[in-house]
N, C-alpha and C positions, 0 to 999 in steps of 0.2 A: 504494500500500500504506500509506503514512504517514497517510492520512486515514481509513482503515478503522476503526481502534481496536483495542484489545487488552484482554483480560480476564485478571486474575490469579486463579488458582484456589487453593484452600486448600492444595493439595499443592505449590505454588510454580510450577506450570506456567503458561505464557502461551499463551492461546488467542485466535484471531482473534475479534473482537467477536461475530461471528455463530455462533461455536462450531463452524465447519465444518472447522477444521484447527489443529493445534498450530503455534505460532510456532517457526520454525527459526532465524531471524536476528533477535534482539531489537533490534539497532541500526536495522533498517528501521522499527521501531515507536516509536523514542524520542520523536518528535513527535506521536504518535497519542494520542487520548483514552484514558484508563484507566478501567476499571470493576473493582470488587472483588467476589469471591464473597462471599455473606453470611457465610460462616464463615471468612473470610480473617483471619489474625492477623499479628503481627509475625514470628512464626516462618515463616509463609508467605512473607513478603518475603525472609527469609534463605534459605529453600529455593529461591526463584527465583534468587537470586544463585549458589547452588551449582549449580543446573541450567543456568544460563547464565553461566559464569565470565567471559565477555567483558564483562559488565556491571560486574564488579569493577574493570575498567580505568578506569571513570569517576571513581573517587576513591581516593586513597592510603590512606584510612581503612578500606577493606573488610577488609584482612588482619587488623587488630587486632580489628575488630568481629566478624568470623566466628570468630576464636579465642575471644573472650569468650563468644559465644553457645554455643559447643561445650562450655563448662564447666558448663552448667546442665542439669537433668533434661530428658528428652525430652517432658515434658508437665507440666501443672499450674503453670506459672509465671505466676501472676496475683496481683492485689492486691485485697483486700476494699475495697469502696467506689469502685473505679475502674470507670467505665462502658465506656470504650474509648480507643484512641489515635486521634488525628485529625490528618489533614493539612489545613491551612487556608491560604488566601491572605489577604493583607492589603494594602489600598491606603490609603496615608496621604497626605493633602494637608497640607504643613507650610510654615512660613515666614512667615505673615502676622504683622505688617504688612510684613515684609521680602520678599525675593525668594521667591516661592512655588515649591515643588517637589513632585513626586509620587514616592513610593517604592512599589514593588510587590514583594512578597516572599512566600515560603511559610514556614510554621511547621509543626513537628511537636510536638503537645501531648498530654498525658495529661488526659483529661476525667474529673473526679471527680463526685460527686453535686452538690456545691455550687460548685466552682470548676474552672478550667483551670490546669494547671501545666506547666512545662517538662518534657519527657520525661527530661532529663538528671538530674532529681532522683530517678529510680527506677533500681534495678539491673536488669540484663537478666533476672535471676531473678524479678523482680516484674512484668515486662511482656511477656515473650515470647509468651504465649498469650492476650494481650488482643486483642479484636477491633480490626481496622483500619477506619477510616471516612474518607471523603472529605467534608470539611466545606465550609462556605460561604466565599465571599469577603466579608471584612468591610471596609467602607469607613469610614475614620476621618477626619473633617474637622478639621484644625487641632488635633490632639491630644485631642479630646473623645471618648474611647472610651465614655463613658456614652451618648452620643447617636449611636452608630455604626449603620450600616445593613448588613444581611446580604443577600447575593445568591447564587443558585445559580450554580455555575461548573463549569468543566471542568478536569481535571488531565491532564497528559501523563505518559507513562511516565518521561520524563527528569525532570520536576519531582518525581515521587514518589521515584525513586531518589536523586537529588541531595539533596533536602530531608531524607529520613529518615536517610541515612548522615551528613550534615553534623551534624544534631542529636545522633545517637547517638555521634558521635566525641567529644563532650564528657562522656561517661559517665566518672565517676571523677575528673573534673578538679576542682581545688580551687575552692571558692566564690569566693575572691578571691585575687589574685596578690600575693605579697609580694616585695619586692626585698631 
C-alpha cells in the first residue's frame, strides 16, 4: 500500500492515487508519493488534517495552527501578487575546501511574481486559499544559489505534512529574538 501513492483533493480528502477508493488509514500512506488536485489550497491541507485527526499527532504545532486557521473567513483568503504556495526540496553541497557535507531538506514558500518568500511572512488570512504546488528539487553547489540546478522530484505525504506544519508554526513569531 505504501508504494501506491495518494492524492489530496480540494475538499481535504485523501484518495488512492488511482482514484479507486478513499484512504481510511493515512498512516499507511505516509511514505507514499503525493499528488495534489489542481484546485488544492492550503485550506485543503487543513481540511485533510481535520478529516484525518490522527495526522495531527505528527506535530505538536497542529493544535495552534488549526485554531489560527479557524479564525479566518471560510473563503477569499488570498494575497494580490502571490502566485501560489510551494513545497520544494533543496540539496546543498557545503564545506569546500573543508570537510564536504550534503544537506537535504524541504521548504514551504510563498511564490510571488518576482521572488520567493518564506511563508511565515504572511498571515493565515493572506494565504489560506492560495493554490498549493509541489515544486522542484533545487541542487545548490557550495552555496552558489545563482548557479543552482532544478530537478523534478517526488514528495511523500509525510514530507508535505511535516514541512508545511513546521513552517506555519513560525507564523507570528518575532523576526528576531531579543534577550
